[in-house]
N, C-alpha and C positions, 0 to 999 in steps of 0.2 A: 603799155608796162612793160621795165626794160628787162627784168626779171620776170623770162614766163613761163621759166619750166625749170623743176629740178633733174637733171639727167641720172638715171637711175644705174650704178655701177654696180659689177658685180668685184668686192675685194677678197683680193687672196687671204688665205687666215691666214693664223703668224704663226703655225705645224697645224702639223694632222693632228698630232698629241701636244694640246696645250697642257702644260703643267697646272697645278691644281692652284696656283699663286698667282692665278687670271681670274679674275671673278666677273667681268663683265667682255664683251663680246661685241665692244663699240663699233657699228658702221654708221659714215657720212656719208653724202655722195659728193664727190669729186671734182664735177663741174657742174655747170649750169649753164643753160640756154638763153640767149640774149639775141637781140634785133640790135642791127648796124646797116650803114649806108654803106656803101663799098665806091671805087673810084670812080664808078657807071653812075652814080646817083641814085642807084637802087636797093631797096633793104632788101637785106641776108638775114639768116641765122646761122650764127656761132653760138663753139662753146668757149667760155673762159675758165681756168683754173678755180676752185674754192681755194678762198684763203681765211683762215680764224684763227685765236687766238687759244692756246693749250697754254695752261699754268700747271708748272708740277710741282708736287706738293712732297717733302719729305720728312713722314712721322710729321704729319700736316704742318708743317714748316713750308713756306712759300722758299721754291729755286731759281725759280725762273720763268716768263712767259716766252714759250715757243709762239712765232707763226709757222703754222704750216695747212697743211694737207690737209691732213685728218686719216689719210689712209689707214694706219695699221700703230694707230696710239698709245698702244701698252710697250711694244718695242720699241720705240720713239723714246716712253720717259725713261725706260731702261738704260735703251744705251747712251741718255746721256748723261744722267746718273752715274755710271761706272765708267766712261771715257773722260768726265769730269772727275773722276776718285773720291764719289760722295760714299759709292758701296767699292766691294770687290772681291764680294763671294755670296754665289748662288745663296746657297743655306741660313745669310742672311734675311733673306725676304721675305715674307710673311702672307702679303699680298697686291695686286695692283687694281686700283680702281679706276675705271674714266667716268665720265660724268659729263655728256656733251650740254648738259642743260644749264650748266654753271663754267663748264668750257674750262675742266679739271682732271688732273692724272694725279691720283694717290699713291704714292708708294711707303704700305709701311714696314719695318722690320723690329724683328723680335727682339732689338735691343736697342737702345739709344746707338745714335751712329758717332763716330770717333770724331772730335774737333771741324763740326759741324758749320760755329761761329767762328770759327778763328778762318776756315777756305773760306765760308762767306763773305769775312773780311777783305780778303784778297782777290777782289774782283780786277781782272785786265780787261777794257774794251778792244776787240779782234775786229779784223778785216773782214769777217764772214757775214755773208748775208742771209737771213731770217735767225738768226742769233746773237754772233759777233761776240761773245762774253767768254771767257775762262776763268776759275775760281785758282786760289791755293792750292798748292799737292800737284796741280796740272802736269806737270814733267817731272815728277815723281819718278823713279824707275824709268829713264829714258837710256841711263847706262849698263843697267843690265839686260835689255831688251839685246838677243844676238839673232839675226835673219839669216837666213839660210841665203845663196843665193845661185837661184835656178838656172839651169839654161834657156834660151827660148828662142824657136825659130822666127824669123821674118813671116814665114807663111801661114805660119800659127797666129799671129798679131792680125793678120788681115782680115783671118776667117773670125775671131775673134768680136771683133769690128763690124762686119756685116751682118753675125749675127747677133749681137747685141742691138741693130738698127731699131731687131723687128720690136723691142720690149718700150719701150717710151710710147705707152698708146696716151697717155693725159697729154702731153708733149704735143703727139701728131694730132690730138681734138683740140685744145685748149690752150699751148704754147704757156708759156713763164714758169716754168717750173723746171728743174735742178733733176737727173737722174744720175744713180749712181749702184755699179751691178758688182754682186760677188762672182767671181770668176774659176773654175777648173779647167785649166787650157784651152779652147774655143770654149767651153760652155758657160752658161749662163748659170748657175745655181742659185743664186737671188738676185733681185733686181725692187728696186724703191726709187720714184719717185715725190719731189717735194719741194714746198716754195722757196725750202730753205737747202743749200748743197749739205751745209752742218747737220738737219734735219735728216736727211735720207744716208747719211753715214750712221750717224746714232743708230737710226732704224736697224740697219743692217748689223750693226756690231749686239743691238740684245738681242735679235734673233740670234745671231752666233752665238751669245751668251745664253739663252736658255734650251738651245741643241748641244750647248756644251762642244761647239765644231772648234778647229784649227784653224789658221792661218796660213802655218807655212808650203802648205800646198797650192796657196790662191792666189789670184791676183784681181786687185781693186780696179774699176772701172767709174770715172767720174764728168759726167759734162762740167764740171766749173774747176775755175784754177786751183792749183794746187800750194795754198796758203800755208806758210809753219803749223799753223792750226791743224788742216787735215793732215799734214805729214804727219804727224804727231798723233793722232785717233789714227790711223792705217799701221801701222809702228805698234800701237797698242795693242792693236788685231792681231800681230803678227803676221800680217801680209808682207811678202820683199818684192813685191813686183806693183806699181799704179801704175794707170795708163789715164791722160785727160782728154777731153775735145778742145782743150781751154786749155794756158799758159801755166807757168811757173811763176813762183815769184822768189825771191832771192833766200830771203830767209828758208824755204819753204823748199832750195835747193840746196842749201848749205845743212838743213838739218836731214834730207834724204844722203847726203854726201855721209854724213859722221853714221847714221844709224845703217848705211848698208843696202839701203832700197833705190832698186833699176826703179828711175822716174824716166817715162814717156810720156810725151808734150805731144797739144795738137797732131791729135791722133785721129785723123778721118780718113776715111778712102782709105787711096794709098800713099799720102803725106803722114810723117810722123817725126818726131824731133827727140831725139835718146838725151836730157841731160845730165843721167846718170848711171853709171852699168853698160855701157855698150858693149864691152866686155863680153855679157854674158848675151849676147845677140850674134845669133847665123843667120848670115843674109844671104837667104837661100829665094830669093824672091824679088832681087833686086828689081824694080819697074823702068820702062824707058825715062830718060833724062828730059823734064819739061824744058823746051825748047824756052830760051831767053829773051825777055822782051827786047825788041829794036830800041836805042836810043833817036829822042826823037829830035828833031833838029832844032838847037839853038839860036 
């Protein structure tokens, strides 16, 4: 059989002290073991990332179906609803119920949510993977966001990139996932992997919200590209610095410039590109220049 066994993975808890509104502690396997044939024609055992649908309900109204790894479904559902502007106050929440038997996340509030149908009718398809939809009101409040301008050392960025490489366990084991990290200096205070980068950022947003954590002293790391939607979500989390192993889009950069986010892309090893906020970086660890490739004879 193709699917031979399920890999048992110990999942990190949502937090040490879960709020009483979390009614479940849903855990599902993150990878499965399969047989494959390598380049030598030999059978090898490998792991691939799990992918499962999760339909998010708000007061029993279906909002969206996300394709997710499933690691921290409670935080994913809450972070998604908050980032999309459906709920804004933790005190509104009554309960969060995850049921993997029917692939659902039910979020209930104490009162009906305002303008729910209007927001659902104003849906926009985006470039996101694993999600790719935003709703009416998503960009509300951007003009009110004021972010600090922290000064960063190049050496600290290198240290952070080195430290964060130890956190992508699912990617190392199976590939096919994105990772997002919440960082303070070169320390990683939260890390999430998922099949979609938007799922990962929403999960971190949900966990920050539940802890009532602040973003002004944090940095955000992602393996995915920095699109407009990603930059908006990071700004709404109050985070002034973003690093990506991938690149940035034009709209993502324009929003970073407008919002005052220090944007660093193509960050891997000793290489990075600062697209916005270079004045906030102290270049204290400039590496040797890479030799130029010789021109080929024409």
